[in-house]
C-alpha positions as CSV (number, residue, x, y, z in Angstrom):
1,X,11.4,-69.0,-46.9
2,X,14.3,-68.8,-49.0
3,X,17.5,-66.9,-47.8
4,X,18.0,-64.5,-50.5
5,X,21.2,-63.5,-49.5
6,X,22.9,-59.7,-50.1
7,X,25.7,-58.9,-52.4
8,X,27.3,-57.1,-49.5
9,X,26.3,-57.8,-45.9
10,X,24.8,-54.4,-43.8
11,X,26.0,-54.2,-40.3
12,X,24.2,-52.3,-37.9
13,X,24.8,-51.0,-34.4
14,X,22.5,-52.3,-31.4
15,X,22.6,-52.3,-28.0
16,X,25.2,-50.4,-26.3
17,X,27.5,-50.1,-29.6
18,X,27.6,-53.9,-30.6
19,X,27.4,-54.3,-34.3
20,X,25.6,-56.9,-35.9
21,X,25.9,-58.3,-39.6
22,X,22.5,-59.0,-41.6
23,X,23.8,-61.2,-44.5
24,X,19.9,-62.2,-46.0
25,X,16.8,-60.4,-46.5
26,X,15.5,-62.6,-43.8
27,X,18.1,-61.2,-41.3
28,X,16.9,-58.1,-42.3
29,X,13.4,-59.0,-41.6
30,X,13.9,-60.4,-38.4
31,X,15.6,-57.4,-37.6
32,X,12.9,-55.2,-38.5
33,X,10.0,-57.1,-36.9
34,X,12.2,-56.8,-33.5
35,X,13.1,-53.1,-33.9
36,X,10.6,-51.0,-31.4
37,X,9.1,-48.2,-33.7
38,X,6.7,-47.6,-36.1
39,X,8.2,-45.2,-38.4
40,X,7.5,-44.7,-42.4
41,X,10.8,-45.8,-43.0
42,X,10.6,-49.0,-41.1
43,X,7.1,-49.9,-42.4
44,X,8.9,-49.2,-46.0
45,X,11.9,-51.8,-45.1
46,X,9.5,-54.2,-43.9
47,X,7.4,-54.0,-46.9
48,X,10.6,-54.3,-49.0
49,X,12.0,-57.4,-47.4
50,X,8.4,-59.0,-47.5
51,X,8.6,-58.2,-51.3
52,X,11.9,-59.4,-51.6
53,X,11.1,-62.7,-50.0
54,X,8.0,-63.4,-52.2
55,X,9.9,-62.9,-55.3
56,X,8.4,-59.7,-56.2
57,X,11.5,-57.6,-55.9
58,X,15.0,-58.5,-55.7
59,X,17.0,-58.5,-52.7
60,X,19.7,-55.9,-53.5
61,X,16.3,-53.7,-53.7
62,X,15.4,-54.8,-50.3
63,X,18.8,-53.8,-49.1
64,X,18.8,-50.4,-50.3
65,X,15.4,-49.7,-48.4
66,X,16.9,-51.4,-45.8
67,X,20.0,-48.9,-45.6
68,X,17.8,-45.6,-45.9
69,X,15.8,-46.9,-42.7
70,X,19.4,-47.6,-40.8
71,X,21.0,-44.5,-41.9
72,X,17.9,-42.5,-41.0
73,X,17.7,-44.3,-37.7
74,X,21.7,-43.7,-37.3
75,X,22.3,-47.5,-36.7
76,X,24.2,-47.8,-40.0
77,X,27.8,-49.1,-39.6
78,X,30.0,-47.5,-42.2
79,X,32.9,-49.6,-43.6
80,X,35.8,-48.9,-40.9
81,X,33.5,-47.4,-38.0
82,X,34.2,-47.9,-34.8
83,X,31.5,-48.2,-31.8
84,X,30.7,-45.0,-30.5
85,X,32.6,-43.8,-27.7
86,X,35.5,-45.4,-28.9
87,X,37.2,-43.7,-31.4
88,X,40.8,-42.3,-30.8
89,X,40.9,-43.3,-27.2
90,X,44.6,-44.2,-27.4
91,X,46.6,-41.5,-25.3
92,X,48.0,-39.1,-27.6
93,X,51.8,-39.4,-26.6
94,X,51.9,-43.2,-27.8
């Protein structure tokens, strides 16, 4: 299986606010296979990753489907986003 790197990595929240970076289609596929659930978005992301690994679609197509899944499940880490519960934890008087 080829790595099929993404042009830009995908970062998702896992566990209790820990980020995980997915650099390749294989990373995204492995993440999907370990995800608990069976939603239509998850199934679409798995199919897209399998198709990219088989050379039927490009890595960026699979990336887009995975990002849609991650956004729907509220685990997509947007650029500059802080872990849940840590935003603005500095005292206001500092």
